[in-house]
A tleap script that builds the chain and sets N, CA, C and O, in Angstrom:
source leaprc.protein.ff14SB
mol = sequence {
  NMET SER ARG ALA GLY ARG HIE ALA THR GLU
  GLY THR VAL THR VAL LEU ILE GLY VAL LEU
  LEU TRP VAL PHE ALA GLY GLY VAL GLU VAL
  PRO VAL PHE GLU LEU ASP LYS VAL GLY MET
  VAL MET VAL VAL VAL GLY ILE VAL GLU VAL
  ALA VAL THR LEU VAL ARG VAL GLY HIE ARG
  ARG CALA
}
set mol.1.N position { 7.706 -0.817 -30.689 }
set mol.1.CA position { 7.360 0.113 -29.642 }
set mol.1.C position { 8.629 0.856 -29.228 }
set mol.1.O position { 9.704 0.265 -29.124 }
set mol.2.N position { 8.488 2.137 -28.996 }
set mol.2.CA position { 9.648 2.946 -28.609 }
set mol.2.C position { 10.066 2.618 -27.177 }
set mol.2.O position { 9.333 1.989 -26.413 }
set mol.3.N position { 11.254 3.063 -26.855 }
set mol.3.CA position { 11.782 2.806 -25.513 }
set mol.3.C position { 10.896 3.461 -24.448 }
set mol.3.O position { 10.615 2.857 -23.412 }
set mol.4.N position { 10.462 4.685 -24.703 }
set mol.4.CA position { 9.597 5.392 -23.749 }
set mol.4.C position { 8.255 4.667 -23.599 }
set mol.4.O position { 7.726 4.547 -22.494 }
set mol.5.N position { 7.717 4.191 -24.714 }
set mol.5.CA position { 6.459 3.444 -24.651 }
set mol.5.C position { 6.584 2.161 -23.854 }
set mol.5.O position { 5.679 1.779 -23.113 }
set mol.6.N position { 7.720 1.503 -24.019 }
set mol.6.CA position { 7.960 0.255 -23.284 }
set mol.6.C position { 8.061 0.534 -21.779 }
set mol.6.O position { 7.508 -0.206 -20.965 }
set mol.7.N position { 8.768 1.599 -21.423 }
set mol.7.CA position { 8.895 1.943 -20.009 }
set mol.7.C position { 7.553 2.363 -19.406 }
set mol.7.O position { 7.241 2.006 -18.270 }
set mol.8.N position { 6.771 3.114 -20.160 }
set mol.8.CA position { 5.455 3.524 -19.683 }
set mol.8.C position { 4.544 2.317 -19.494 }
set mol.8.O position { 3.778 2.256 -18.532 }
set mol.9.N position { 4.626 1.355 -20.415 }
set mol.9.CA position { 3.825 0.134 -20.293 }
set mol.9.C position { 4.257 -0.676 -19.085 }
set mol.9.O position { 3.417 -1.175 -18.337 }
set mol.10.N position { 5.550 -0.810 -18.892 }
set mol.10.CA position { 6.051 -1.548 -17.726 }
set mol.10.C position { 5.595 -0.896 -16.426 }
set mol.10.O position { 5.188 -1.589 -15.494 }
set mol.11.N position { 5.661 0.422 -16.358 }
set mol.11.CA position { 5.214 1.129 -15.166 }
set mol.11.C position { 3.730 0.949 -14.909 }
set mol.11.O position { 3.307 0.760 -13.769 }
set mol.12.N position { 2.942 1.009 -15.973 }
set mol.12.CA position { 1.496 0.834 -15.837 }
set mol.12.C position { 1.146 -0.568 -15.369 }
set mol.12.O position { 0.288 -0.738 -14.502 }
set mol.13.N position { 1.798 -1.569 -15.933 }
set mol.13.CA position { 1.556 -2.954 -15.512 }
set mol.13.C position { 1.982 -3.149 -14.060 }
set mol.13.O position { 1.301 -3.841 -13.303 }
set mol.14.N position { 3.092 -2.549 -13.670 }
set mol.14.CA position { 3.544 -2.647 -12.278 }
set mol.14.C position { 2.524 -2.028 -11.333 }
set mol.14.O position { 2.239 -2.585 -10.274 }
set mol.15.N position { 1.977 -0.883 -11.710 }
set mol.15.CA position { 0.944 -0.247 -10.886 }
set mol.15.C position { -0.280 -1.144 -10.774 }
set mol.15.O position { -0.816 -1.324 -9.680 }
set mol.16.N position { -0.726 -1.707 -11.886 }
set mol.16.CA position { -1.924 -2.553 -11.861 }
set mol.16.C position { -1.714 -3.796 -10.986 }
set mol.16.O position { -2.590 -4.148 -10.196 }
set mol.17.N position { -0.576 -4.451 -11.119 }
set mol.17.CA position { -0.298 -5.629 -10.290 }
set mol.17.C position { -0.204 -5.224 -8.823 }
set mol.17.O position { -0.690 -5.935 -7.944 }
set mol.18.N position { 0.421 -4.083 -8.564 }
set mol.18.CA position { 0.515 -3.597 -7.191 }
set mol.18.C position { -0.842 -3.313 -6.579 }
set mol.18.O position { -1.086 -3.640 -5.417 }
set mol.19.N position { -1.731 -2.703 -7.359 }
set mol.19.CA position { -3.088 -2.417 -6.856 }
set mol.19.C position { -3.821 -3.727 -6.563 }
set mol.19.O position { -4.500 -3.844 -5.543 }
set mol.20.N position { -3.686 -4.702 -7.447 }
set mol.20.CA position { -4.341 -5.994 -7.218 }
set mol.20.C position { -3.820 -6.657 -5.941 }
set mol.20.O position { -4.603 -7.181 -5.148 }
set mol.21.N position { -2.517 -6.634 -5.745 }
set mol.21.CA position { -1.956 -7.200 -4.512 }
set mol.21.C position { -2.429 -6.430 -3.289 }
set mol.21.O position { -2.798 -7.026 -2.278 }
set mol.22.N position { -2.417 -5.134 -3.380 }
set mol.22.CA position { -2.785 -4.281 -2.264 }
set mol.22.C position { -4.237 -4.532 -1.844 }
set mol.22.O position { -4.543 -4.604 -0.653 }
set mol.23.N position { -5.118 -4.662 -2.823 }
set mol.23.CA position { -6.545 -4.792 -2.523 }
set mol.23.C position { -6.936 -6.223 -2.164 }
set mol.23.O position { -7.679 -6.443 -1.207 }
set mol.24.N position { -6.441 -7.190 -2.922 }
set mol.24.CA position { -6.955 -8.547 -2.794 }
set mol.24.C position { -6.074 -9.516 -2.017 }
set mol.24.O position { -6.543 -10.597 -1.663 }
set mol.25.N position { -4.833 -9.181 -1.740 }
set mol.25.CA position { -3.952 -10.152 -1.092 }
set mol.25.C position { -3.662 -9.795 0.361 }
set mol.25.O position { -2.696 -10.299 0.934 }
set mol.26.N position { -4.467 -8.948 0.957 }
set mol.26.CA position { -4.232 -8.534 2.336 }
set mol.26.C position { -4.354 -9.664 3.341 }
set mol.26.O position { -3.656 -9.655 4.355 }
set mol.27.N position { -5.210 -10.625 3.093 }
set mol.27.CA position { -5.423 -11.707 4.039 }
set mol.27.C position { -4.591 -12.948 3.773 }
set mol.27.O position { -4.702 -13.928 4.509 }
set mol.28.N position { -3.773 -12.929 2.754 }
set mol.28.CA position { -2.960 -14.089 2.405 }
set mol.28.C position { -1.733 -14.127 3.310 }
set mol.28.O position { -1.021 -13.131 3.445 }
set mol.29.N position { -1.492 -15.274 3.924 }
set mol.29.CA position { -0.352 -15.427 4.817 }
set mol.29.C position { 0.868 -15.912 4.047 }
set mol.29.O position { 0.851 -16.995 3.461 }
set mol.30.N position { 1.918 -15.114 4.051 }
set mol.30.CA position { 3.206 -15.475 3.471 }
set mol.30.C position { 4.231 -15.287 4.589 }
set mol.30.O position { 4.207 -14.258 5.264 }
set mol.31.N position { 5.130 -16.251 4.802 }
set mol.31.CA position { 6.024 -16.171 5.964 }
set mol.31.C position { 6.913 -14.925 6.023 }
set mol.31.O position { 7.194 -14.435 7.116 }
set mol.32.N position { 7.355 -14.408 4.897 }
set mol.32.CA position { 8.356 -13.342 4.924 }
set mol.32.C position { 7.753 -11.958 4.702 }
set mol.32.O position { 8.142 -11.005 5.377 }
set mol.33.N position { 6.809 -11.831 3.767 }
set mol.33.CA position { 6.292 -10.527 3.365 }
set mol.33.C position { 4.801 -10.432 3.639 }
set mol.33.O position { 4.093 -11.439 3.688 }
set mol.34.N position { 4.341 -9.200 3.817 }
set mol.34.CA position { 2.909 -8.929 3.801 }
set mol.34.C position { 2.584 -8.443 2.398 }
set mol.34.O position { 3.094 -7.413 1.957 }
set mol.35.N position { 1.731 -9.188 1.697 }
set mol.35.CA position { 1.505 -8.902 0.280 }
set mol.35.C position { 0.849 -7.548 0.031 }
set mol.35.O position { 1.065 -6.941 -1.018 }
set mol.36.N position { 0.050 -7.069 0.982 }
set mol.36.CA position { -0.541 -5.746 0.772 }
set mol.36.C position { 0.534 -4.661 0.823 }
set mol.36.O position { 0.437 -3.664 0.108 }
set mol.37.N position { 1.552 -4.845 1.656 }
set mol.37.CA position { 2.664 -3.885 1.690 }
set mol.37.C position { 3.499 -3.966 0.411 }
set mol.37.O position { 3.937 -2.941 -0.113 }
set mol.38.N position { 3.718 -5.178 -0.085 }
set mol.38.CA position { 4.425 -5.349 -1.352 }
set mol.38.C position { 3.646 -4.658 -2.470 }
set mol.38.O position { 4.238 -4.026 -3.344 }
set mol.39.N position { 2.330 -4.778 -2.440 }
set mol.39.CA position { 1.496 -4.104 -3.432 }
set mol.39.C position { 1.656 -2.598 -3.389 }
set mol.39.O position { 1.732 -1.955 -4.436 }
set mol.40.N position { 1.708 -2.023 -2.187 }
set mol.40.CA position { 1.889 -0.574 -2.064 }
set mol.40.C position { 3.236 -0.148 -2.646 }
set mol.40.O position { 3.324 0.862 -3.343 }
set mol.41.N position { 4.275 -0.916 -2.359 }
set mol.41.CA position { 5.599 -0.587 -2.889 }
set mol.41.C position { 5.596 -0.672 -4.413 }
set mol.41.O position { 6.179 0.180 -5.083 }
set mol.42.N position { 4.945 -1.690 -4.962 }
set mol.42.CA position { 4.885 -1.830 -6.421 }
set mol.42.C position { 4.134 -0.666 -7.060 }
set mol.42.O position { 4.514 -0.196 -8.133 }
set mol.43.N position { 3.076 -0.202 -6.411 }
set mol.43.CA position { 2.336 0.952 -6.932 }
set mol.43.C position { 3.245 2.176 -6.982 }
set mol.43.O position { 3.276 2.891 -7.983 }
set mol.44.N position { 3.977 2.413 -5.909 }
set mol.44.CA position { 4.866 3.574 -5.871 }
set mol.44.C position { 5.957 3.462 -6.938 }
set mol.44.O position { 6.245 4.435 -7.635 }
set mol.45.N position { 6.562 2.280 -7.064 }
set mol.45.CA position { 7.613 2.076 -8.056 }
set mol.45.C position { 7.059 2.280 -9.470 }
set mol.45.O position { 7.712 2.907 -10.304 }
set mol.46.N position { 5.872 1.761 -9.740 }
set mol.46.CA position { 5.264 1.933 -11.056 }
set mol.46.C position { 4.956 3.380 -11.370 }
set mol.46.O position { 5.173 3.833 -12.494 }
set mol.47.N position { 4.450 4.113 -10.384 }
set mol.47.CA position { 4.156 5.535 -10.591 }
set mol.47.C position { 5.440 6.309 -10.862 }
set mol.47.O position { 5.476 7.177 -11.735 }
set mol.48.N position { 6.490 5.995 -10.116 }
set mol.48.CA position { 7.775 6.672 -10.337 }
set mol.48.C position { 8.299 6.360 -11.737 }
set mol.48.O position { 8.811 7.247 -12.421 }
set mol.49.N position { 8.174 5.114 -12.160 }
set mol.49.CA position { 8.660 4.746 -13.494 }
set mol.49.C position { 7.906 5.492 -14.591 }
set mol.49.O position { 8.518 5.980 -15.541 }
set mol.50.N position { 6.606 5.582 -14.469 }
set mol.50.CA position { 5.821 6.316 -15.463 }
set mol.50.C position { 6.167 7.803 -15.421 }
set mol.50.O position { 6.293 8.438 -16.468 }
set mol.51.N position { 6.321 8.360 -14.225 }
set mol.51.CA position { 6.644 9.783 -14.101 }
set mol.51.C position { 8.009 10.098 -14.715 }
set mol.51.O position { 8.156 11.088 -15.432 }
set mol.52.N position { 8.996 9.266 -14.437 }
set mol.52.CA position { 10.329 9.502 -15.002 }
set mol.52.C position { 10.279 9.406 -16.526 }
set mol.52.O position { 10.922 10.189 -17.225 }
set mol.53.N position { 9.521 8.454 -17.029 }
set mol.53.CA position { 9.390 8.322 -18.480 }
set mol.53.C position { 8.758 9.564 -19.086 }
set mol.53.O position { 9.223 10.056 -20.114 }
set mol.54.N position { 7.711 10.074 -18.466 }
set mol.54.CA position { 7.052 11.275 -18.987 }
set mol.54.C position { 7.973 12.488 -18.922 }
set mol.54.O position { 7.968 13.315 -19.834 }
set mol.55.N position { 8.757 12.603 -17.863 }
set mol.55.CA position { 9.695 13.728 -17.757 }
set mol.55.C position { 10.758 13.635 -18.844 }
set mol.55.O position { 11.100 14.639 -19.468 }
set mol.56.N position { 11.281 12.431 -19.073 }
set mol.56.CA position { 12.303 12.267 -20.107 }
set mol.56.C position { 11.756 12.579 -21.491 }
set mol.56.O position { 12.433 13.209 -22.304 }
set mol.57.N position { 10.534 12.139 -21.756 }
set mol.57.CA position { 9.923 12.435 -23.058 }
set mol.57.C position { 9.698 13.936 -23.185 }
set mol.57.O position { 9.903 14.498 -24.262 }
set mol.58.N position { 9.286 14.587 -22.122 }
set mol.58.CA position { 9.078 16.028 -22.147 }
set mol.58.C position { 10.361 16.799 -22.385 }
set mol.58.O position { 10.362 17.799 -23.103 }
set mol.59.N position { 11.456 16.344 -21.788 }
set mol.59.CA position { 12.738 17.024 -21.991 }
set mol.59.C position { 13.250 16.836 -23.415 }
set mol.59.O position { 13.880 17.736 -23.971 }
set mol.60.N position { 12.989 15.687 -24.001 }
set mol.60.CA position { 13.423 15.453 -25.382 }
set mol.60.C position { 12.705 16.360 -26.356 }
set mol.60.O position { 13.293 16.822 -27.335 }
set mol.61.N position { 11.434 16.617 -26.090 }
set mol.61.CA position { 10.636 17.421 -27.019 }
set mol.61.C position { 10.846 18.912 -26.827 }
set mol.61.O position { 10.561 19.708 -27.722 }
set mol.62.N position { 11.340 19.284 -25.669 }
set mol.62.CA position { 11.524 20.722 -25.380 }
set mol.62.C position { 12.793 21.267 -25.989 }
set mol.62.O position { 13.090 22.452 -25.838 }
savepdb mol mol.pdb
quit
């Protein structure tokens, strides 16, 4: 798998895990973090990772 493909896969998996945390872990009590907030952050990080990967691939082809 190419480097861009690996980064896109990592970003997609991060988004999926973030969505699962955001939707299903809202009622889980953890002393330090609120898991639904962690899920939102993971979604944003995953989207940014996929977007940066797509921009880099686009610049290489242009």
